[in-house]
N, C-alpha and C positions, 0 to 999 in steps of 0.2 A: 759080734755085736758091736754096734757104732758105738764111738766114744767122742764126748767134745774135750779136744785137748786145748791146742793155743787159741786165745782170744786176745783182739788187740783193740785199743780206741786211741784216740789222738795222743794220749799222754800217759798209756798205762798198756803194760803186758799182762796178763793172765794166763798161768799154767796149773795144772793140777800139782797139788801139794804132794811133794816128795820126802823120802827120808832125809835127803840133804838139806831140807827146810829146817830141821829138828831145833837148831841154834835159834832162829826167826821164832819158830813157834813157843820156844821157851822165855824169850823176853816178851813176844805179845801176849802170851796168855799169863803173863805174871806182870802185865801193867796194871795200875791202879782201876781206871776204869772197866776193862776187862773183868776184874776180881768183882768189883761191884756191881757192874750191870749184867754179866753173864755168869761168873761163879769160879769158884778157884777150881780147877781142875786135877789139882794137886800134881802139878808138872814142876817137878825142882832141878832136874839137872838136863842136862842135853839127851842121855839117855832115856828119860822118861818121856821127852818128846820125843824122839823117833819111835818110843812104842806106841805111843799113843797116834801117832800117825800110823803106824801098821797098822794097829787094831781097830782105829777108828775112821780113817779117811780111805785109805786103801781098798778095804771091802766094799765099801758103797762104789768107789769110783768103780769098780770091778764089777759090780751087781748092775748099777743104774748107767754107767756109760758117762756118768757127771758127779760133781760133788764139791769138794774144797778146792778153792785155787788162791793161789799166791799172786799178790799183786807186787807190780814191779814198775816204778816209775820209769820212765823211757829215759828222759834228760840226764839222769844219773846211775841207771842200773839199782838203785836203791830200793830192798824191801820195805814196803811201806804199811801192808794189810792183808786182807784175805776175805775172800767172797765166797758163797758157796751156796747151793740149792741141795738141802739134806732131807733124807727120811729119819722122823723123829718119831721113837716111841710115842704112844699118846696122840700125835696128829694123823687125820685122815689123808691131809693135804701136804704136798713137797713144801718145805720150807727154806724161805731164803734168808741167808745171816750174812753178818759183815761186822769186821772189826780191825780197827787200825791201830798204828802204834800212835800215842798221842801228838807226836809232834806233826803228823800229817792229817790229823782232822780239821773238818772247816774248810777245806780246799777244792770241796766238790767231788772229790775222789770215789766217796760211796755211790752216790749217783751215777757218778759215769762207770763204775766196774758193775755196779748192780742192774742196770738196766741193760748194759750190752749182755750180761751173763741170763739176765732174765729173757730177753726178747732171741738169743740165739737158743738156748733152753727149748723154747714153747718152739721155735720154727723147726729145730732137730730131732725132738722128743715127743712133738706133740700134746705137751702137759695142757690139762684142760682147766686147772687152779692152780694156784699159787697161794703160801700162806707166809704168815712172818709173825712172831711173837718177841716181845720185849716187855722190860718190868713198868710199871708206873711212873717210876724217880727218873727212866733214859729219854727225855724228853728230846733230843737230838734224833736219838734213833727212831721215836714215833715220827717226826719230821719227815726224816727221809723214807720212811714206808709209806707214808701217805702220800710223798711226792713220787714214788713210783707206783702208784694209782691203786693200793690196798686200802682196804675200807676196814675199820674197827667194826669186830661183829660182836666178842664176847670176851668173858674171863676165863682163861683154863688155867689148870695145874697139871704139870706132866707128872707122870710116874715116877714115884721115889723123889719127890720134892714136895716142899711145901709152900713154894712162892706162887701167887697168884699172878699170872701173865695177862697183858692186852694181846688179844688175838684178831690178826689181820688179816683179810682174804681180797682176792678178786678173781676172775674169770679172766681165761689169758688172752680170749679176745678182746679186752680191756688194753692190753699191753702194745 
């Protein structure tokens, strides 16, 4: 099976998340905006983060050939965020998602990394549609999703959740 591994843009490199990134996931997933807008994943230790990577990220990468990617800034090799295309329960279309440590927000890294992942995944895996979900309160995420070319479709609630989310989608021929 084909796998999407290393991606590169002018300022960033992206590679599949691995257990070695557990400390970074612990920090990212406990940042205030992540908890507010994405949710508390109950990752309290590096071991919790490693288990999360092993149980959530790695199986999807093995199954689909793509998944969640660590974003590293080239200038200083600093781990700054993650971007991924996911298969989510409750959604019929693969979903793109992204998150950044607070000090790296607002620098264009989200658009740079997400647009590279989208175009590469579409070319390599012939995806026909891409979706994105976000909370009503997450205005910056909504702006990025729209800048990527996705259009608001409807409100959705994922299984085992009670939060209503905005659902965006686009045909990949528009990417």
